[in-house]
C-alpha positions, 0 to 999 in steps of 0.5 A, a space after each residue: 499500500 502506498 501512502 499519500 502525502 498532502 501538498 500543504 496549501 493545495 487541494 493535492 495529495 500525491 503518492 509518496 512513490 511516483 514514477 519518472 518517465 525519462 526512460 519511457 523516452 529511450 534515455 540511454 537505451 531505446 524501449 518498445 512501445 509495448 514495454 512503455 506500456 507495460 511499465 505504465 500498467 505495472 506502476 498503476 497496479 502497484 499504486 504509483 498513480 503519479 507520473 512525472 514527464 516532460 517534452 524534453 524526454 525523447 523529444 515528446 515520446 515520453 509524453 505520447 508513450 504516457 498518455 496512451 497508457 493513461 487511458 482511462 486511468 486515474 493518475 496525477 501527471 506533472 509535466 514541465 515548461 521551458 522548452 519548446 519543440 520544434 520540427 526538424 527538417 524531414 531531409 535531415 539525417 537524426 543521430 541515433 542518440 540526441 541529449 542521451 536519447 536514443 530513436 527519439 522524435 524528430 524535434 529539436 528542443 528550443 528554450 522558452 520561459 517567457 509567458 507565451 512560451 509557457 502557455 504554448 508548452 502547456 498546450 503542446 504538452 495536452 495534445 501530446 498527452 491527450 488529456 485537456 489537464 495536467 495537475 502539475 507544471 514544473 519549469 524545467 532546467 532553469 539555473 546556471 547548471 544548465 544555462 551558464 553565463 545565460 542564466 540571467 537572461 533565462 531566468 528574466 524570461 521566466 520572471 520579467 517576461 511573465 512565464 511565472 505569472 502565466 503559471 500562476 494564471 493557469 493555477 488560479 483558473 484552475 487549469 493545473 493544481 500546482 506549479 513549481 520547477 523541475 531542476 538538478 540544483 539547489 541554488 536556483 531553487 533558492 534564488 526563486 524562493 527568494 522572488 515569491 512562493 512556489 508550490 513545489 520543487 522536483 530536485 533531481 539527484 541533489 537529495 540522495 544517500 550519495 549526497 545532502 547538500 540540500 539540507 544546509 538551506 534548501 530543505 529547511 526553507 522548503 520545510 518552513 515555507 510549506 513548499 513541497 519536494 519531489 525527489 527526482 533521481 534517488 539513484 543518482 542516475 543509476 548507480 545506487 540502483 540494486 545491490 551495487 554500483 555497476 561497471 556501466 553505472 551512470 552518475 548525473 547522467 554521465 561518467 561516474 567520478 572515481 571518489 563517488 564511486 568509491 563512496 557508493 561502494 562503501 555505501 553499498 557494503 553497509 547495506 550488504 552487511 545489513 542485508 539491504 539492497 542499496 537501492 532499497 536503502 536510497 528509495 527509503 532514506 529520501 522519503 524520509 525528509 519531512 519536506 518530501 511529498 513524493 519520490 519519483 525513480 525513473 522506470 522502464 519495464 515491469 520488472 523494474 516496477 516490481 523491484 521499486 515496489 519491493 524496494 519501498 516495503 523493504 524492512 530496513 533495520 536502524 542499525 544500517 543507518 547508524 553505521 552510514 552515520 557512524 562512518 560519515 557516509 551519512 550526515 548526522 542531520 539527515 532524517 532517516 526512516 523510522 525517525 519521527 519527521 512529522 509529515 502529513 501522510 495518510 494510507 491510500 
C-alpha cells in the first residue's frame, strides 16, 4: 500500500512513490512501445499513480507514451515547461542519440521561459498526452547548471518575461493544481524562493544517499514555507540502484567520478552487511525527510516496477542508518526512516 502525502496549501495529495518517465523517452537505451505500456500498467497496478514527464524526454516520445498508457486511468501527472519542441527538417538525418535519448522524435528543444512560451508548452503537452488537463507544471532546467553564462537571461524570461505569471494564472484558473520547478541544483531553487512562493520543487539527484547538500539551506527553507519537494533521481542516475554500483552505471547522466564511485561502494558494503539492497536504502532514505512529498525514480519495464515496489516496502534495520552515520557516509542531521519526521501522510 502506497501512502499519500498532502501538498501544503493545495487540494492535492501525491502518492509518496511515483515514477519518472525519462526512460520511456529512451534515455540511454531504446525500449519498445509495448514495454513502455507494460511499465505504465504495472506502475498503476502497484499504486504508483503519479507520473512525472516532460517534453524534453525523447522530444515528445515520453509524453505520447504516457498519455497512451493512461487512457481511462486516474493518475496525477506533472509535466514541464521551458522548452518548446520545433520540428526538424525531415530531410536531415537524425543521429541515433541526442542529449542521451535514443531513437527520439524528430523535434529539437528550444528554450523559452516567457509567458507565451509557457502557455504554448502547456498546450502542446496536453495534445501529446491526449488530455485536457494536467495537475502540475514544473519549470524545467532553469539555473546556472543548465544555462551557464545565460542564466540571468533565462531567469529574466521566467520572471520579468511573465513565465511565472502564466503559471500563476493557470493555477488560479484551475487549469492546473500546482506549479513549481524541476531542476538538478539547489541554488536556483533558493533564488526563486526569494522572489515568491512555489508550490513544488522537483529536485533531481541532489538529495540522495550520496549527497545531502540540500540539507544546508533548501530543505529547511521548503519546510518552513510549505513548499513540497519531489525527489527525482534517488539513485543518482543509476549508481545507487540494485545491490551495488555496476561497471556501466551512470552518475548525473554521465561517467561516474572515482570519488563518487568509491563512496557508493562503501555505502553498498554497509547495506550488504545488513542484508539490505542498496536501491531500497536509497529509495527509503529520500522519503524520510519531512519536506518530501514524493519520490519518482525513472522506470522502464514491469520488472523494474516490481523491484521498486519491493524496495519501497523492504524492512531496513535502524542499525544500517547508524553505521552509515558512524562511518560519515551519511550526514548526522539527515532524517532517516523510523525517526519522527512529522510528515502529513495518510494511507491510500
